[in-house]
LUMNU-419703 format. One record per residue (C-alpha): residue number from 1; z, x, y. Coordinates in steps of 0.02 Angstrom, whole numbers, plus 50000, padded with zeros to 5 digits. Layout:
BEGIN
<atom k="NUM" c3="Z" c1="X" c2="Y"/>
...
! end
This chain:
BEGIN
<atom k="1" c3="51036" c1="49048" c2="50654"/>
<atom k="2" c3="51037" c1="49234" c2="50691"/>
<atom k="3" c3="50961" c1="49316" c2="50537"/>
<atom k="4" c3="50993" c1="49488" c2="50612"/>
<atom k="5" c3="51178" c1="49462" c2="50645"/>
<atom k="6" c3="51285" c1="49613" c2="50601"/>
<atom k="7" c3="51453" c1="49560" c2="50532"/>
<atom k="8" c3="51616" c1="49653" c2="50544"/>
<atom k="9" c3="51691" c1="49703" c2="50377"/>
<atom k="10" c3="51840" c1="49592" c2="50411"/>
<atom k="11" c3="51728" c1="49439" c2="50434"/>
<atom k="12" c3="51653" c1="49463" c2="50261"/>
<atom k="13" c3="51813" c1="49507" c2="50168"/>
<atom k="14" c3="51966" c1="49429" c2="50248"/>
<atom k="15" c3="52021" c1="49268" c2="50165"/>
<atom k="16" c3="51912" c1="49296" c2="50011"/>
<atom k="17" c3="52029" c1="49317" c2="49862"/>
<atom k="18" c3="51902" c1="49396" c2="49747"/>
<atom k="19" c3="51736" c1="49474" c2="49800"/>
<atom k="20" c3="51760" c1="49586" c2="49647"/>
<atom k="21" c3="51686" c1="49759" c2="49662"/>
<atom k="22" c3="51587" c1="49804" c2="49818"/>
<atom k="23" c3="51469" c1="49936" c2="49884"/>
<atom k="24" c3="51427" c1="49967" c2="50068"/>
<atom k="25" c3="51293" c1="50090" c2="50122"/>
<atom k="26" c3="51229" c1="50121" c2="50297"/>
<atom k="27" c3="51225" c1="50234" c2="50450"/>
<atom k="28" c3="51363" c1="50265" c2="50576"/>
<atom k="29" c3="51348" c1="50189" c2="50749"/>
<atom k="30" c3="51307" c1="50357" c2="50829"/>
<atom k="31" c3="51170" c1="50388" c2="50700"/>
<atom k="32" c3="51241" c1="50554" c2="50639"/>
<atom k="33" c3="51322" c1="50504" c2="50473"/>
<atom k="34" c3="51266" c1="50423" c2="50311"/>
<atom k="35" c3="51405" c1="50309" c2="50250"/>
<atom k="36" c3="51448" c1="50246" c2="50075"/>
<atom k="37" c3="51599" c1="50143" c2="50025"/>
<atom k="38" c3="51653" c1="50073" c2="49857"/>
<atom k="39" c3="51802" c1="49964" c2="49815"/>
<atom k="40" c3="51870" c1="49886" c2="49656"/>
<atom k="41" c3="51979" c1="49734" c2="49628"/>
<atom k="42" c3="52057" c1="49657" c2="49473"/>
<atom k="43" c3="52142" c1="49500" c2="49411"/>
<atom k="44" c3="52207" c1="49559" c2="49241"/>
<atom k="45" c3="52344" c1="49687" c2="49209"/>
<atom k="46" c3="52214" c1="49796" c2="49121"/>
<atom k="47" c3="52100" c1="49796" c2="49273"/>
<atom k="48" c3="52241" c1="49825" c2="49395"/>
<atom k="49" c3="52303" c1="49977" c2="49299"/>
<atom k="50" c3="52179" c1="50094" c2="49383"/>
<atom k="51" c3="52160" c1="50226" c2="49518"/>
<atom k="52" c3="52016" c1="50324" c2="49593"/>
<atom k="53" c3="52020" c1="50510" c2="49553"/>
<atom k="54" c3="51899" c1="50648" c2="49606"/>
<atom k="55" c3="51846" c1="50778" c2="49479"/>
<atom k="56" c3="51705" c1="50905" c2="49496"/>
<atom k="57" c3="51644" c1="50822" c2="49657"/>
<atom k="58" c3="51626" c1="50653" c2="49571"/>
<atom k="59" c3="51733" c1="50497" c2="49584"/>
<atom k="60" c3="51806" c1="50416" c2="49429"/>
<atom k="61" c3="51910" c1="50263" c2="49388"/>
<atom k="62" c3="52056" c1="50314" c2="49280"/>
<atom k="63" c3="52210" c1="50226" c2="49209"/>
<atom k="64" c3="52364" c1="50234" c2="49319"/>
<atom k="65" c3="52474" c1="50217" c2="49165"/>
<atom k="66" c3="52379" c1="50272" c2="49010"/>
<atom k="67" c3="52508" c1="50191" c2="48896"/>
<atom k="68" c3="52462" c1="50018" c2="48961"/>
<atom k="69" c3="52273" c1="50028" c2="48936"/>
<atom k="70" c3="52213" c1="49880" c2="48831"/>
<atom k="71" c3="52023" c1="49903" c2="48837"/>
<atom k="72" c3="51940" c1="50048" c2="48930"/>
<atom k="73" c3="51764" c1="49976" c2="48916"/>
<atom k="74" c3="51691" c1="49914" c2="49081"/>
<atom k="75" c3="51839" c1="49976" c2="49185"/>
<atom k="76" c3="51839" c1="50166" c2="49159"/>
<atom k="77" c3="51684" c1="50256" c2="49223"/>
<atom k="78" c3="51610" c1="50376" c2="49350"/>
<atom k="79" c3="51584" c1="50274" c2="49508"/>
<atom k="80" c3="51508" c1="50407" c2="49621"/>
<atom k="81" c3="51402" c1="50557" c2="49571"/>
<atom k="82" c3="51278" c1="50668" c2="49662"/>
<atom k="83" c3="51117" c1="50736" c2="49590"/>
<atom k="84" c3="51030" c1="50860" c2="49704"/>
<atom k="85" c3="50999" c1="50764" c2="49867"/>
<atom k="86" c3="51044" c1="50594" c2="49794"/>
<atom k="87" c3="51214" c1="50510" c2="49806"/>
<atom k="88" c3="51237" c1="50377" c2="49671"/>
<atom k="89" c3="51367" c1="50238" c2="49685"/>
<atom k="90" c3="51387" c1="50100" c2="49555"/>
<atom k="91" c3="51514" c1="49981" c2="49481"/>
<atom k="92" c3="51500" c1="50044" c2="49302"/>
<atom k="93" c3="51435" c1="50172" c2="49180"/>
<atom k="94" c3="51258" c1="50145" c2="49247"/>
<atom k="95" c3="51307" c1="50285" c2="49367"/>
<atom k="96" c3="51275" c1="50402" c2="49222"/>
<atom k="97" c3="51115" c1="50308" c2="49175"/>
<atom k="98" c3="51044" c1="50339" c2="49349"/>
<atom k="99" c3="51108" c1="50519" c2="49353"/>
<atom k="100" c3="51031" c1="50562" c2="49184"/>
<atom k="101" c3="50873" c1="50469" c2="49234"/>
<atom k="102" c3="50850" c1="50579" c2="49387"/>
<atom k="103" c3="50874" c1="50733" c2="49279"/>
<atom k="104" c3="50735" c1="50668" c2="49165"/>
<atom k="105" c3="50617" c1="50632" c2="49310"/>
<atom k="106" c3="50643" c1="50443" c2="49313"/>
<atom k="107" c3="50662" c1="50337" c2="49468"/>
<atom k="108" c3="50815" c1="50235" c2="49518"/>
<atom k="109" c3="50730" c1="50072" c2="49468"/>
<atom k="110" c3="50660" c1="50140" c2="49305"/>
<atom k="111" c3="50831" c1="50200" c2="49250"/>
<atom k="112" c3="50913" c1="50034" c2="49290"/>
<atom k="113" c3="50775" c1="49941" c2="49198"/>
<atom k="114" c3="50860" c1="50000" c2="49038"/>
<atom k="115" c3="51023" c1="49910" c2="49085"/>
<atom k="116" c3="51078" c1="49733" c2="49119"/>
<atom k="117" c3="51232" c1="49635" c2="49178"/>
<atom k="118" c3="51399" c1="49666" c2="49094"/>
<atom k="119" c3="51432" c1="49582" c2="48925"/>
<atom k="120" c3="51587" c1="49490" c2="48985"/>
<atom k="121" c3="51535" c1="49308" c2="48966"/>
<atom k="122" c3="51560" c1="49180" c2="49037"/>
<atom k="123" c3="51566" c1="49285" c2="49197"/>
<atom k="124" c3="51419" c1="49401" c2="49155"/>
<atom k="125" c3="51472" c1="49517" c2="49296"/>
<atom k="126" c3="51323" c1="49592" c2="49389"/>
<atom k="127" c3="51294" c1="49778" c2="49387"/>
<atom k="128" c3="51277" c1="49835" c2="49567"/>
<atom k="129" c3="51211" c1="50007" c2="49614"/>
<atom k="130" c3="51157" c1="50108" c2="49765"/>
<atom k="131" c3="51078" c1="50276" c2="49798"/>
<atom k="132" c3="51064" c1="50373" c2="49961"/>
<atom k="133" c3="50923" c1="50501" c2="49966"/>
<atom k="134" c3="50946" c1="50639" c2="50095"/>
<atom k="135" c3="50794" c1="50728" c2="50166"/>
<atom k="136" c3="50741" c1="50814" c2="50328"/>
<atom k="137" c3="50903" c1="50778" c2="50421"/>
<atom k="138" c3="50903" c1="50592" c2="50380"/>
<atom k="139" c3="50915" c1="50478" c2="50229"/>
<atom k="140" c3="50853" c1="50318" c2="50151"/>
<atom k="141" c3="50945" c1="50206" c2="50031"/>
<atom k="142" c3="50915" c1="50081" c2="49893"/>
<atom k="143" c3="51028" c1="49948" c2="49820"/>
<atom k="144" c3="51013" c1="49855" c2="49656"/>
<atom k="145" c3="51092" c1="49706" c2="49569"/>
<atom k="146" c3="51064" c1="49660" c2="49387"/>
<atom k="147" c3="51123" c1="49482" c2="49358"/>
<atom k="148" c3="51115" c1="49346" c2="49227"/>
<atom k="149" c3="50970" c1="49226" c2="49242"/>
<atom k="150" c3="51076" c1="49080" c2="49182"/>
<atom k="151" c3="51250" c1="49024" c2="49132"/>
<atom k="152" c3="51220" c1="49077" c2="48952"/>
<atom k="153" c3="51172" c1="49258" c2="48989"/>
<atom k="154" c3="51006" c1="49235" c2="48900"/>
<atom k="155" c3="50905" c1="49348" c2="49017"/>
<atom k="156" c3="50928" c1="49476" c2="49156"/>
<atom k="157" c3="50856" c1="49463" c2="49331"/>
<atom k="158" c3="50836" c1="49626" c2="49428"/>
<atom k="159" c3="50831" c1="49646" c2="49617"/>
<atom k="160" c3="50806" c1="49811" c2="49710"/>
<atom k="161" c3="50815" c1="49830" c2="49900"/>
<atom k="162" c3="50743" c1="49977" c2="49998"/>
<atom k="163" c3="50818" c1="50014" c2="50169"/>
<atom k="164" c3="50768" c1="50121" c2="50318"/>
<atom k="165" c3="50936" c1="50159" c2="50399"/>
<atom k="166" c3="50976" c1="50092" c2="50572"/>
<atom k="167" c3="51121" c1="50163" c2="50672"/>
<atom k="168" c3="51275" c1="50054" c2="50661"/>
<atom k="169" c3="51208" c1="49947" c2="50518"/>
<atom k="170" c3="51255" c1="49943" c2="50335"/>
<atom k="171" c3="51222" c1="49830" c2="50188"/>
<atom k="172" c3="51358" c1="49758" c2="50078"/>
<atom k="173" c3="51333" c1="49706" c2="49897"/>
<atom k="174" c3="51475" c1="49637" c2="49791"/>
<atom k="175" c3="51489" c1="49565" c2="49618"/>
<atom k="176" c3="51560" c1="49393" c2="49654"/>
<atom k="177" c3="51552" c1="49259" c2="49788"/>
<atom k="178" c3="51739" c1="49226" c2="49770"/>
<atom k="179" c3="51867" c1="49185" c2="49635"/>
<atom k="180" c3="51831" c1="49052" c2="49504"/>
<atom k="181" c3="51820" c1="49014" c2="49319"/>
<atom k="182" c3="51692" c1="49072" c2="49276"/>
<atom k="183" c3="51682" c1="49186" c2="49427"/>
<atom k="184" c3="51527" c1="49144" c2="49531"/>
<atom k="185" c3="51401" c1="49287" c2="49540"/>
<atom k="186" c3="51346" c1="49359" c2="49708"/>
<atom k="187" c3="51200" c1="49264" c2="49784"/>
<atom k="188" c3="51062" c1="49315" c2="49905"/>
<atom k="189" c3="51022" c1="49480" c2="49989"/>
<atom k="190" c3="51152" c1="49614" c2="50028"/>
<atom k="191" c3="51251" c1="49564" c2="50182"/>
<atom k="192" c3="51232" c1="49653" c2="50349"/>
<atom k="193" c3="51390" c1="49742" c2="50406"/>
<atom k="194" c3="51437" c1="49850" c2="50556"/>
<atom k="195" c3="51470" c1="50036" c2="50523"/>
<atom k="196" c3="51586" c1="50123" c2="50648"/>
<atom k="197" c3="51585" c1="50309" c2="50687"/>
<atom k="198" c3="51763" c1="50343" c2="50626"/>
<atom k="199" c3="51793" c1="50356" c2="50438"/>
<atom k="200" c3="51978" c1="50319" c2="50456"/>
<atom k="201" c3="51944" c1="50163" c2="50558"/>
<atom k="202" c3="51818" c1="50099" c2="50430"/>
<atom k="203" c3="51931" c1="50140" c2="50283"/>
<atom k="204" c3="52079" c1="50053" c2="50363"/>
<atom k="205" c3="51980" c1="49897" c2="50410"/>
<atom k="206" c3="51908" c1="49875" c2="50236"/>
<atom k="207" c3="52072" c1="49906" c2="50146"/>
<atom k="208" c3="52173" c1="49788" c2="50256"/>
<atom k="209" c3="52042" c1="49651" c2="50235"/>
<atom k="210" c3="52044" c1="49653" c2="50045"/>
<atom k="211" c3="52156" c1="49527" c2="49959"/>
<atom k="212" c3="52329" c1="49604" c2="49938"/>
<atom k="213" c3="52357" c1="49538" c2="49762"/>
<atom k="214" c3="52189" c1="49588" c2="49690"/>
<atom k="215" c3="52137" c1="49749" c2="49778"/>
<atom k="216" c3="52152" c1="49909" c2="49677"/>
<atom k="217" c3="52060" c1="50058" c2="49754"/>
<atom k="218" c3="51940" c1="50106" c2="49893"/>
<atom k="219" c3="51828" c1="50257" c2="49920"/>
<atom k="220" c3="51738" c1="50296" c2="50084"/>
<atom k="221" c3="51621" c1="50442" c2="50116"/>
<atom k="222" c3="51538" c1="50499" c2="50279"/>
<atom k="223" c3="51400" c1="50630" c2="50261"/>
<atom k="224" c3="51344" c1="50729" c2="50413"/>
<atom k="225" c3="51154" c1="50714" c2="50417"/>
<atom k="226" c3="51132" c1="50879" c2="50510"/>
<atom k="227" c3="51238" c1="50988" c2="50396"/>
<atom k="228" c3="51251" c1="50891" c2="50233"/>
<atom k="229" c3="51440" c1="50912" c2="50234"/>
<atom k="230" c3="51545" c1="50760" c2="50198"/>
<atom k="231" c3="51718" c1="50690" c2="50229"/>
<atom k="232" c3="51794" c1="50562" c2="50112"/>
<atom k="233" c3="51946" c1="50452" c2="50092"/>
<atom k="234" c3="52029" c1="50378" c2="49938"/>
<atom k="235" c3="52155" c1="50236" c2="49946"/>
<atom k="236" c3="52244" c1="50181" c2="49786"/>
<atom k="237" c3="52363" c1="50035" c2="49777"/>
<atom k="238" c3="52445" c1="50121" c2="49629"/>
<atom k="239" c3="52518" c1="50282" c2="49694"/>
! end
């Protein structure tokens, strides 16, 4: 068993009908870019009625057709925000919890300690989060998952991972193992995934690997570590 194997995105996504929502963070193969990616999927009409939209340098989920929104809770939120030298990516409104926490002098972990998994039993969807901290021409990143301790949702277990970036390597955290009823929660450590140099290549490979019926939107961002400037891509199934 090769515990240091680096998987291709396709190997982790293709053929899986429902990994749910997913975050990938890592460093490009040439070592010059910090990379973050976030995708959403959905099984219900309410979940599928969404697009990614950028406003004020932040990324939001918004209804594609506002007249068809049934319940905005848990599906409409800021997914990506930046506070000073910190890029925050999450699968829910804990983006704002972390953002406001940084403003108040709190750490990533301390802010998330005030939150728990989503109240959507029997699934009890995990809250997954990541932050990239840029400093001195490089960056470090952390990832977090808040998940139910049991099938009843009686307690919350919290896991935080700290990473020193390695060129060509990223870590992938998603909400579910695959489809099911209830949907099985992600297990184990974030998965190791290869990060190419080209943003368009990476965007295309992730998007094409996601299940055609359930994929909704994808966001990919490459930040130049020397200049701090970034390039991003948004792909929405609903156009």
